[in-house]
N, C-alpha and C positions, 0 to 999 in steps of 0.2 A: 682149867689148868690143874694138872696133877701136882701134888706136893712132892718135892724131891726127897723128902725125909721118910714119909709114911705111905706115899703113893695114893693118898686120899684124892678123890676125883674133883674136889672143889677147893677154892681158896677165896679169900676176901681181899679186895684191893684196899690198902691202907693209904697209899700216897701215889700220885702220878705226876711226872715232870717231863717236860720236853727236853730232849738232849741239846747239847750246845750247838750242833749243826742244824737243829730244827727238823731233822728228817726222821727221827724216831722218838718213841715215848718210853721212858723208864718207869716201871710200876713196881712198887714195894707191896708184897703180898704176905698174907698170914693164913696158915692152915687152921681151920676151925677144929680139926680133929686132934692134932698134936701140938698146935700153938707155934710151930716153926715158922720162921720168917725167911723170905727169899725175894730176889729181884728178878724181873723179866724185862726184856727189851723188845718192843714191838715196832716193826717197820712195815710200810706198805710196799709190797713187791712191785717191781717194774720190769716188764719183759720186753725184749726187742724181737720183732719178727724180721728175720733176715730175708733177702731176696729169694733164697732157696726154699723158704717156707719154714725153716728151722727156727725155733724159739729159744732164746737164751736170756739170762738175767742181764740187766743193764749194768755197764761197767764204766766208771769214770776213767779208769786206766786205759780202756780202749779209745775213748775220746781223746785223751792226752796223746797216746801213741799215733793216732791218725793225724792230729794237728801238728805234732812235733815234726813230722816230715816236711810239712809246708813251712815250718819256722826255722829250718836249718840255715845257719849263717845270719839269722836276724837277731836283733837285740831283745829276745823274748826269754824270760827266765822260767825255770820249772815252777816257781810260785805263780807266775802269770798263767801258765797252762793249767795249774790246779784250780785257780780261780775261774778260768774259762770253763773247765769241765763242771765245776759246781754250778755256775750260771746256767749251763746247758741242762743239767739235771733238774734244777729248780724250774726252768722254763717248761720242760717236759712234764714234770710232776704237776705243775699248775694247770695243765689241761684236764687233769682228773682221770686220765686213761690209765689202765693197768698194763696195757700192751701198746707198743708203738712200733711203727715200721722204721727200719734202718734209714730209709730215705728221709723221714721226718727228723731224725737226729741230725743228719747232715744239714738240713734246712735250719735247724735250731743252732748249729755251730756258726753259720755264716755271719749273723749280725755281731755277736761279741768278738769274733775273730777280726772282722772289719775294723772294729773300734780298737783292738789290740795292735794290729799291724797290717797295713794295707797291702804290702807285698805278699805276706803270708796268706792274706785273704785271697788275693788274685791266684796264687799258686793252688790253694785248696779248691777254690771255685772252678779253676780251669780243669781240674781232674774230676771233681764232684759233679759239675754241670756239663762235663764232656765238651769243652770248647773244641771246635774243629777248625777254626780259621782265625786270622788276625782280627777280622771284624768282630768276633766274639770278645776278644781282649779289649778292643777299642770301645765296644759297648759297655763293658764292665768298668773300664777306666772312666768313661763319660759319666756313668752313674755315680762313681766315687767322687768325681769333681762336683756333681750336682749336690751331693750330700754335704760337701764341705764348702759350697758356695764359691768354688774356684772357677776362673775363666777357662774355657777350653784352650788347649795348646794351639799355638800358631802353626799353621802348616809349613812344612819345610819346603823351600823352593830350590 
């Protein structure tokens, strides 16, 4: 780490602390040459491999924007969406991978979205999992009922 004051190529770590969000480390450093002190922030990079093969940095904002469309007209706040995006990022980072496919991000979104709002979950899943018929919706609804221990709907006569 170069000293920002004298450009010496070495520095000594005096103190290390985890940031409030737990995703980065703040290090207090001192230059052995000039004695100047400075702080650095270190984060593990997380890249997304898109379907086209292009790689870009992971973005919580993109997760929020993608889920926000499914939540239109639902009682879901911006704070709820921010928490969902944080949960998704933590889930992805817990895998230890530095690169993740966009498809895996969609899979990581589904469980917390189901817990947040079932209608938004169905909307997102219908696009993400490319539902093609009513049977696909019925299967997804049946799975939601199993998760919540609800009885299946009575058939309409």
